[in-house]
C-alpha positions, -999 to 999 in steps of 0.1 A, spaced: -337 -112 -738 -373 -115 -747 -399 -101 -723 -429 -115 -742 -448 -141 -723 -469 -165 -744 -490 -178 -715 -500 -166 -680 -468 -161 -660 -464 -184 -630 -438 -164 -609 -450 -137 -585 -434 -103 -589 -410 -106 -559 -396 -138 -573 -390 -125 -609 -354 -122 -620 -346 -84 -622 -330 -90 -656 -364 -101 -669 -382 -69 -658 -385 -43 -685 -384 -6 -674 -418 9 -670 -410 36 -696 -403 9 -723 -440 2 -726 -462 20 -751 -499 27 -752 -519 -3 -765 -491 -28 -756 -508 -61 -745 -495 -70 -710 -500 -92 -680 -504 -74 -647 -502 -88 -612 -533 -80 -591 -543 -111 -569 -528 -132 -597 -517 -124 -633 -544 -106 -653 -546 -96 -690 -542 -59 -696 -535 -31 -721 -511 -2 -715 -528 32 -714 -497 53 -704 -462 49 -691 -436 69 -672 -401 62 -659 -417 49 -626 -449 31 -635 -476 22 -661 -513 28 -662 -532 -3 -674 -567 -13 -683 -571 -49 -672 -595 -77 -664 -596 -79 -626 -615 -112 -626 -632 -138 -648 -661 -115 -658 -660 -92 -688 -656 -60 -668 -624 -40 -667 -605 -19 -642 -578 7 -645 -548 9 -622 -511 19 -619 -484 -7 -616 -446 -6 -612 -424 -26 -636 -421 -58 -616 -459 -62 -617 -460 -60 -655 -448 -81 -684 -456 -82 -721 -484 -105 -732 -485 -126 -764 -519 -143 -758 -550 -127 -772 -578 -115 -749 -611 -110 -767 -624 -85 -740 -594 -62 -742 -578 -66 -776 -596 -50 -805 -618 -29 -782 -613 1 -804 -626 -17 -835 -663 -18 -824 -678 10 -846 -713 24 -841 -732 37 -870 -753 67 -862 -785 75 -879 -786 110 -894 -807 136 -876 -838 144 -896 
């Protein structure tokens, strides 16, 4: 069973097949995911526990992000790339030395 979703899921959490829901503790930091908050949104796992995951996600169509906690039925792995969330740790800033 593959829990990777190539495009935005179309089934709301209550209608998901329980066999397709990965346990919350199976997610790892930096995993790309879809989370359900007024529709499916792209997100990145920050932390997980046996009961829930903490995710940074895009709550709307703008470039801003939010952080929230979700239970397993509201999360699924994401294969699509999101330019706002993915690679966010790669933006390096070069500092000028103090004189």
